[in-house]
N, C-alpha and C positions, 0 to 999 in steps of 0.2 A: 859511875853511876851512883855507889853506895860508899860511905865514907864509915869509919869510925865513930861509933857514938849515935847512929842512925836508928829511929824506931822504925822496926819492920813486922811485918804480918807474912806469914808463911801462906800460898793460895791454896794450896790443896790439904793443909791440916788447919785444924783450929788452934793455932799459935801464934804467940806473939813474942818478941826479944829485942834485945839491941845487939848492934853490930859491934864484934869486938875485935875482927881483924878481917883484911881483904886482901887475897891474893889471886889476883887475876880474876877469874870467873868464879873461884871458889870464894865462899862468904862465911866467915864463922859467926854464931848467933849464941847470944847467951841469952836462952829463952826466960819469961817470968816463971817458968817451974825450977830455974836454977839448972838445967842443960844446956852444954855447950856443945851444938850440932854446927854441921856443915851443910850449906846448901849453895846450887848455882844461882847465879843471879836470875834465870827466869823464874824461879820458884819462890821469891821473895818479891813484897810490895812496901815500897818505904811509904810510911804515914809520917803526917807531920801533929803536930801536937794540937792544931783545931780538929783535925781527923779524929783523934784520940780521944777529946772530950766529947764530941759529937756520935762518934761511932763511925767506922768506916765507911767512905762513899760506895753506895750500894753501885752508883752507877761505874766507878772505876772498876770495881770487881768482876761485875758482869760483863764488861769490854772485855778484860784479860782473859777470863774462861771463857770466853767466844773464842779471842785468838787461838787459846791454848788447846780449842777442841778439835779432834781429828777428824776430818770428813770422813763419813761413812761409804764405803764403794756401794755402786749399784748391785743389786743383788740379782740382777738379771740380766741377759745380753739380747738386747733388739736387734732383730735382722734387718739389714738394709734391702730394702726392693728396689729395684731399677724402675724407671717411670715407665718403660716398654714391659715390663712382665706382666703378662695376661694370668689370671686367676685359673687355677685349673679345675675343671669340672668334677664336682664328686657326687656320686650318686648312691643314694642309701639304700639297698637291696632287704632289708628288715622289712617283714611283710606288712606291720601296722602304719609304715611309712607309703606302702604299695595301693593297700586297698583299706575302705572305712571298716568295714566288718567281715574278720574272717573267720568267724567261729563255726561255718558249716564246711569248711575247706579242711580236708584231710591233708597230711606231711606231703604226700606226692602231688598234690595240686598246688600246694604252697610253693615248693621245691621248683615247680615246673613254671609258673609265674615268676619266680624271682630269676631262673634261668632265661626267662624268655624276654624279660627286661633287659636284664645285662646284656643280651645276644642285640637287641635294637639299641642300645647304646653305642656298643662295638661299632656296628655298621654305620651309626649316624657318624661317630668319630672319623671312621675313615672315609665316609664320603665327603665330609667336609673338610678333610685334612688338620683334625685338632691332634696335637704331637702326643697329648695325655691326657688321661683319665684317670679317676680314683673310684674305685667301688670300695664301699664300706658294708663289710658282709658281718661284723659281729665275732666274736670267738667261738661260743658254742661247742659244738661237738666236730666243726670241721667239716660238715656235709657239703655246706653252701660254698664254703671255699675250695674243696675238691671237685665239684661241680664245675664251679667258675674256672678252675685251674685245666678241668679238661675243655671247657667251652674255648678258653685262649689259647689251648694246643693246637686249634682245627686253624687257626690265622696265622699266615705264613708271616705278614707285617705287624704280627703284635708281639712285643716282648713284655715281662710283667713280672713284679718282684712284689714282695711286701711292702705297705705302706710304711711311710714316717712313724718310727715308733712313737715318739715323742707328742707327735699331734693325734695319732689313731689308736695307739695300743698294738697291739697283734691282729687288730680286728678290719682290716683294710690293705688292699690290693693296688698297686699303682701298674698300670699298662701305658707302655710306650708303643707309639707306631711309626714304624720306617716309613718315610714319606718319599715317594718317586719323583727323580726331578725332571 
């Protein structure tokens, strides 16, 4: 591809020169600054005298730079979901999601409303044979989580664990129901 005496330019540097020797893919170039440097054939671009007079063809350089560009890996992994997969019901037990105005309620009334709501959802899931539900309770001081754990412990058909940390942080509980066949 390159012969002794060819005018070349270096792709990654602002350097031009003349080929002095070709040894396989190793090409020796005498730069216009007077240095003898070795390059591989992929790093050089041959230019003819017309391009030297007009300036290097921009199209050739951009095409070669595009070829040399390494594609960037995707920064996220997309979960593949099967077509049969059904969305898991999520229930947010934060008080502001349950009632419009909770200003007149004390902590006991708020906690009672949250646990009664959770109990209704648990019983609904058992009746309708829903295999899994998620309660979003938030982190806070852990009072609602402890009350929810106590409530779930009363159901023989229910097992539970902390929710998916990537999705919910540490403020959710996943509940699984054993189904009688």
